[in-house]
C-alpha positions in Angstrom: 0.0 0.0 0.1 1.5 3.3 -1.1 2.2 6.0 1.6 0.1 9.0 1.0 1.1 12.7 1.7 -0.4 13.9 4.9 -3.1 16.6 4.3 -1.2 19.5 6.1 2.1 18.9 4.3 3.1 21.0 1.3 4.0 19.2 -2.0 7.4 20.7 -1.8 7.9 19.1 1.7 6.4 15.8 0.6 8.8 15.7 -2.3 11.8 16.2 0.0 10.5 13.4 2.4 10.1 11.0 -0.5 13.5 11.9 -1.9 15.3 11.6 1.5 13.6 8.1 2.0 14.3 6.9 -1.5 18.2 7.9 -1.2 18.3 6.3 2.3 16.8 3.1 0.9 19.1 3.1 -2.2 22.0 3.3 0.2 20.9 0.8 2.8 19.2 -2.1 0.8 22.3 -4.1 0.5 23.1 -3.7 4.0 20.2 -4.9 5.8 18.1 -8.0 5.9 14.9 -5.9 5.1 13.2 -5.7 1.8 13.0 -2.2 0.0 9.4 -2.0 0.6 9.9 -2.3 4.4 12.8 0.1 4.3 10.8 2.6 2.2 7.6 2.4 4.4 9.4 3.0 7.8 11.9 5.6 6.4 9.1 7.6 4.8 7.2 7.6 8.0 10.2 8.8 10.0 11.0 11.5 7.5 7.4 12.6 7.6 7.5 12.7 11.3 10.7 14.7 11.3 9.3 17.0 8.6 6.3 17.8 10.7 8.3 19.1 13.6 9.4 22.7 13.6 12.5 21.9 15.7 14.1 19.2 13.4 15.7 19.6 10.2 15.0 17.1 7.2 18.4 16.0 6.5 20.0 12.4 6.9 22.1 13.3 10.0 18.9 14.5 11.9 16.4 12.0 10.6 18.6 9.0 11.3 20.1 10.2 14.7 19.3 7.7 17.6 17.3 10.5 19.6 15.1 11.2 16.6 14.6 7.5 15.9 13.7 7.0 19.7 11.3 10.1 19.9 9.6 8.7 16.5 9.3 5.2 18.2 7.7 6.7 21.2 5.5 9.2 19.9 5.2 8.7 16.1 3.7 5.2 16.2 1.0 5.3 19.0 -1.2 2.7 17.4 1.6 0.2 16.9 2.2 -2.7 19.3 5.4 -2.8 21.2 6.7 -5.6 19.1 5.9 -3.7 15.8 7.6 -0.7 17.4 10.7 -2.8 18.2 10.9 -4.0 14.7 10.6 -0.7 13.3 13.5 0.6 15.7 15.6 -2.2 14.5 15.1 -1.4 10.8 15.8 2.3 11.5 19.0 1.5 13.6 20.4 -0.6 10.9 19.7 2.1 8.2 21.3 4.7 10.6 24.4 2.5 11.0 24.8 2.3 7.3 24.0 5.9 6.6 25.8 7.5 9.5 28.8 5.0 9.9 28.0 4.6 13.6 26.7 1.8 15.8 23.6 2.1 18.0 25.9 1.9 21.1 27.9 4.9 19.8 24.6 7.0 19.7 22.8 5.9 22.8 24.2 5.4 26.3 21.0 3.8 27.4 17.7 3.0 25.3 14.5 3.9 26.9 12.1 0.9 27.1 9.1 1.2 24.7 6.7 1.1 27.7 8.5 4.1 29.3 9.5 2.0 32.4 12.4 3.3 34.2 
């Protein structure tokens, strides 16, 4: 199922979201176990989340930074089950490692549990 442009997003911003996601998938598809369709879906959702925030910039370094991914997992996927959010987190971290050349441990000192437990 194709991802549709959010109603409140301009066509120009939507084009930037799709371009960033497409470029990220092109760079990552050979380095992950996930299909291009899976990577496209989750990276487009993440980039849309970032584009809708006035405090974040739509660039690879910001979109695929660990704090951005964690914020997206916690607030951008409210209807997803904990297992689905965990899978999304894994996909995005694999992409992040390829795109930014870092490992998850380099980006986060402690991962916050999905359920918010301390």
